[in-house]
N, C-alpha and C positions, 0 to 999 in steps of 0.2 A: 261279855264274851259270848259270841254267837258262832252260828256254825256257816260253815260255809264251801265253796264247791271250786276249785283249783282251775283257770280259765287257761294259765299261762305260767311258765316258768321260763324266768330270764337268765336262771344262773342265781345271783345274788336275791332277786324279788319276785315273788310270786304275786300276780292279778289272781284277785280271788270273787267270785258272785256270792255276797249272802241272801239270806233269806227271802228278804224284802226286795232282790234283784239289783240293789246297790252295788256298785265294784268300789272294791278297794286295794290297795296296793301292801302288801305284806311279806317283812321278813319272816326268818325263822327261829326260833328261840333255841340258842344254844346248839348243841349238834345231835338232831332227831334221826335216830337210826331204828329202821325196823327189824326185829326177830328175823334172823335168817336170809336176810336179803343185804347181799354188799352190791349196793348199786352206786352211779357216781351222781345220782340224784334221788335225793329220800322223798323229797314229793314230785308226784307228776300231775300232768294234766289230767283230769277226770277225779283225784283225790277230793274226799271230802273230810274238812277239816273244824277244827274250832280254832276261834280268831279272838283276840284281845285285843280292842283297839287303843291307840295312843291318841295322846291330845293333839298332834298336829293331824291326824285323819288317816295316818296309817294305820297299820294292825302288825299284830304278832302270833304267827302260827303256832300255837302250845299245843295240839295234839292232832296227830293224823289219825283218824276214823278208821277201825277195820273195813278192808277192802274186800268186796266180792272177786275181784281179780284183778290181774295186769296182766301186762306183756312185756317182756325183756327180750333185748338182744345185747349181742357183744358190744362192750365201749368199743369205740373207734380205734382209741388208741391205747388203752389199756386193757391188753386182751383178756386178762384175768379177772375183769370187772364188769358186770353188766351194765346198761341202761335201761331206764324203766321207759318205756312208749308211750304208755297210756294205762291207765287206773277205771276199775270199773266201769268193763265194756261188755256192754249186752252184744253188739256184732262187730266183729270187724269187716270190712270191705279193702280187697286186694285188687289194685287196679292195673290190669297186665295190657301192654302191647306188644305188637308182633313187630313193628319197626319206630323207630325214633322214638326212644330207645327200645330196643328189643328185652323182653322178658323171659329168661331161661328158665325150664322147667326145675330146675334143681333151687333156684331161688323162690318158687313158687313152694315146692315143697318144703323147703326150711321153714317158711313163714306158716305154712300148716300145722308142723310138727312143735312148734311153737304154741300156737294158738290150740291146739289139741292138750296139747303139756296142762296149760293155764285155764282149759275149759271154755275157751271162747269160740262160738260160731263165725263159722267165716262164709262169707258171698263172695265169688271170682267176677269180679265186673272187666270184660273183655271190650277197653275204649277205643276210640279211633275208627269204629267201623266204617266213619266216613271216607276214612282217607285210602281203602285196601282196594288192591287189584282182585280181578276176577279169581287169578287161583290161588290167592291168599286166602278164600273163605274155607276150602278145604281143610287146610292147615290150621286154622283155627276150631273148625268144628272137630277135626281129631282130638285136639287138647282138651276141648270141651269135655270128650268123652269119655277120656283119662278119670276126668275129676266126679264128673257124674256119677259114672257107674260105682264110683267108691263112696257118694252119698255127699259129694257139695253141690251146691248151687251154682248156676254159673248165668251171668247173663250180658248180652249183646249190648253195647251202649254206644252213642258218642253224646261225648259231654259238649262239646263245641255245640253240636246240632240240638241240644237237649234231645235228642232221639231215646227213648225207652227210660227216660229217669224219673216217671213220675209216681213208679210202685217204690221209688228210694224214699220219697215222703211219708207214704204212707205206712213203710217198714220202721224209719226212724222217730216219726212221730210216738212221742212219751217213753223215747230210749234215749240212751248215751252209746254211741257210737264211734268207730276210728275207723280212719280211712290210710293206706298205707300204697307203697309201690314206690319204684324208681322215680327220679325228679327227669318231669317231663313227661308224666305218663297220663297226667291231666287231673290230678288231686285238687288244686285250686280252682281250675275251670268246673270241674263237676261242683265243686261247692257251691260257686257264683250259680250255677244252672238252677240249682236249689232252692237258693236264696239271692236273686241280685242285690239285695239290698248290701248284703256283705261287701262286694265289689272287693274281694280280695285280688291282690298281685299275681297273675301269671306269668310264668316263665317262658323264655324265648329258648328254643333247642339249638343248641352250638352245631353247627353244621360241618365241624371237622371230626367230634366224635360222636355225633347222632344222640347226646344225651342232654337232659334238660338242666337248664341254671338253678342251682337252688334259689327258692324263695321263702321258706320254711326252715331257720333255723333251730328254733326250738317249737315243738308239740305245743297246737293251741286249741281251744274249744272253743267254738261258734254256737251261738242259740239260733237254730232255726224259727223263721215265721212260721213255717206249717207246724210248728212242735218239734220238739226233740235236741238234744247237741250231736252235733258232729266235731270229733278229735282229728285236726287235721295234723299228720305227723311228716318230720321232715323226709325228703326224699332218702331213700335207703339206696347205695351202692350195691351192697351184700349183707345177708343176715347171718350173722353167728349164731348161731344156737348155745346155749351156756346154760350150765347145773341141770343137764336132764343124765339119767345114769343111764350109761349107754348099756348095760345089761338089761335093760326096759325098755329100749329106745322104740322096740318093733310095736307098745302097746301106742305109739302115736302115730302108727299106720293103719287107718281103719280094715285096710284089706288085710293086713297081715294080723292085727289082733283078733279076727274073725277065726284066724286057722291055727295061730300059734298053739291052740291045747292040743292039737292032733300031731303036732311034732313028737318023736320018739322019748325025746329027752326034754326034760321041766327046766331045763337050763339052757336050751338049744338057743345058739346065738344067730342062727339061719345062715352060716354062712359055706362052712365044709363037714358038718356033720352028716350022721347019716339017718334016711329015713326023715326029712326033714320036710314037713307039709308045705312050708313058704318057698321053698325051692322046687318042691314038685309043681307047686300053682305058678312059680315064673317060668317052669320049662312047658307048661300047659297053654301060656298066654293068659292066665286069670289075674296076673300080677304084672303090672307094666314094667317092663327093662328100667325106662329111667327112675321109675319110684324106687324100685329094687338099690338102683346104682346109689340115689341119694341115701338110703339108708344105710349102705356100706360105707360111703365117704363120713357120715356122721359117726360111726360106732369106728371107725378108724383113726380119725384124723387127730392130731394133739391139740387139744382145745387150751394147750397154753400158749400156742401159736395164733398171731394176730389173723384172725380170718379175712381172707381178700373179697 
């Protein structure tokens, strides 16, 4: 019996790094299910597990050790179930591009809500700074201002040109982090920039849809030579938030969390209630309209429907 770290799940089999840094392929004993988590994948990249070795050199996962945290999204086909993107995450990096593909503010907000709910700090990485025209730069600065004003760290980078990526090696050292974003935002290119020896396949952009072609089907964790682990997650078209109580959704918006105790009613939903501090802040420009619109969408949408 030994302890290991899940590097990759391919559905039936799991690739696990043991404490001696050897790699083993392992199956799952019976039906391991975690309390309170209805997910399509009970074991995720980043999980720490106990392994029993078989005579043929493979292994069996006998136990999933308690998680520090995890981040989930709505399963693609099963709208009532969740899919665990990664487990035991010290920090998440969300790659954002203004074009080819375009990252919408609602997508950023939904990802941040999930990260807030599972207590995962996030850095927003504005990638492909090498391709933007002069007129695009103020738009990026405006978006950065929205998120920096509520406490999120933002960085402009070019993964292709390796511009402003050195700080990531320092941050990731001795940590286990994840990277997320739409297909084509440059996740694989960034990981290659951080550690060229990994030589991860990168995607071509579809000219017709200006979307990236998927190169990662399952989340996979890579060990960086500079130290630390980075979990490369599959490209996400849309981020469906699951299992969050709509009555406390405002807790996951830092700018609302700071004001909601000033509302007249303790159970204020910040929609049409009188003397709502959130609505007042919105009218005064202290809360950005795009953020508030995402909040309203989250508390009014039918979570039984497949999120687009």
